[in-house]
N, C-alpha and C positions, 0 to 999 in steps of 0.2 A: 348346505354344501355350496350353494350359489354365492352366499356371502363370503365364504372363504376364497373362492375363485376371484370375486370382485376385489377383496382385500389384497390378494396377491398381485393382481393387475395394478392396483393403485400403488403398491409398494415398488413394483418394478418401474413404473413410469416415474415415480418420485426419485428413485435411485438414479435413473438415467438423467433426470433433470439436475440433480445435485452434482453428478459427475460432470455434466456439461458446464455447469457454472464454475466448478473447481478448475477444470481444464482451461476455461477462458480466463479465470483469475490468474492462474499460473502463467499463461501466455502473456498477460498484461504485465505481470511482475518481471518476466524475462525481458520484455520490450523496455521497461523502465531501466533495468540493469544495463541493457545495450546502450541506451542514451547516456547513462551515467559514465560508462566506460568510454564512450565517444568523447564526452566532455573532458574526461581525465586525459585522454590521448591529446586533445587539443591543448590542454594545460601544459603537458610535458613538452610538446613540440614548440609551443610559444616560448616557454622558458629556455629551451635549447637555442632557439634563434636569438633571443635577447642576450643570453650569456655568450654565445659564439660571436655575435656582431659587436658586442661591447668590449670584447677582450677580457671578460671576467671568467674565462675558462681556458684551460690548456688546449690549444688548437692543434689539429693535425694539418698536414700540408694543403689539404683541400679547404681549410677554413672552418671546419666544424669541431666542436668539442670532442675530445678523445673519449669522453665518457659522460654519463649523466649522473650528477652528484645529488644524492638524496637531500643534502642540506639545502639545496636550492628551494625546496618546497616547505621550509620552515617547520619541519618535524612531522608533518602529515603528508605522506606520499599519496599522489593521485592513484586511485585504485582501479584495478580491472575487476569490476563486480560481477562479471559473468563467469569468473573462475574463482575457485576457493582461495583463501588467503594464505594457506600453508604451502607456499612455493616461493622461489626466488622472485624478486620484484622485476628486475631488469636483466636481460641477457645482452651482452655486447657482441656484435658480429665479429667473427675472426677475420684475419687478413684474407683467407681463402674465400670468404663470403663477401668481399668488398663490392662485388658487382650485383649482389642480390638486393632486390627491392622488397622482398618478402621473406619472412623466416620459413624454415622448413623444420617441422611441419607448421602449417598455418594454425592448426588446432592443437589442443592439449591431448597428448596421447597417454602419457604415463601418470598424470596427476602431479607431476613435479616439474613440468616445463615452466619456464619463466612467464610471468603474466604479460610483460612487454619485451620487445626486441628492438635494439637500436643498432643501426648500421652507420658508424661514424664516417665512413668513406663517402656516403651520400647524404648524411644528415637526415635519415629517415627513421621514424619511430613507428612501430606497428604493435597492435594488441592481438594476442592470440585469443581464440575463442574455444569453448568446449565443443566436443564432438556432439552433433545433434542426431536425431533419429534418421535424418537423410543427409546425403551430401549437399543437396540443394539448400536445405535449411542452414547447414554449417557455412557454406560459402556466402549465403545471403547475410548471415550475421557478421562474418568477417568483412565483407564489402561495406556493410552499413557502418560498422565501427571505424574502419580504417579509411573510409571515403574513397574506395577504389572500385574497380569493376572487373574482377577476375571471373572467369567463366567456369573454372574447375579447381578442384583441390590438388590436382596433379602438379608436382614440382616442375615438370617440363612445360607447364602452361603458365608458370609465373614469369613475369617479365624480368629480365636481367638488364641492368643499365651498363653502359660502357663506361668504365672508370678510366679517365685519361688524366695524366698529370696536369696540374694547373700551371699554365705558362706564367713565367715571371714577367711582370710588366716592364722590368728594367732591361729585358733582352732586346 
């Protein structure tokens, strides 16, 4: 009987150790995907700046490309690897969202929200993140990928920029 109890104890400890290793590995994999998505966002933003400044895109009155063209990336779109692939790649902010610096929601709610969000009025691209077990983990992922410092997932807490018409230098 004593050997059975010892065997059960060894199995329980081994199971706990295996679970801890698996959770750590899963966390490392997510951290890698966060960095991949951050790099993808930098690629998109860089291409946007190049195309907008060189006149290789249809520009809005503020000097930013009206849209982000998938062809800019030579057939392989930069990916948001923290979200699944079966979703729209890019959402373009509406006129009503022209002052928004961040999408709403910041995280994927439905499983079909776009991986990236672009506000052509401000020339800002953001990556959405998956909902995490806690709000803190979700906002931390969002902040890391997008290189921002939001304190809350609340829409009222996201900064809105003032969008003013660009003055014509010939005036």
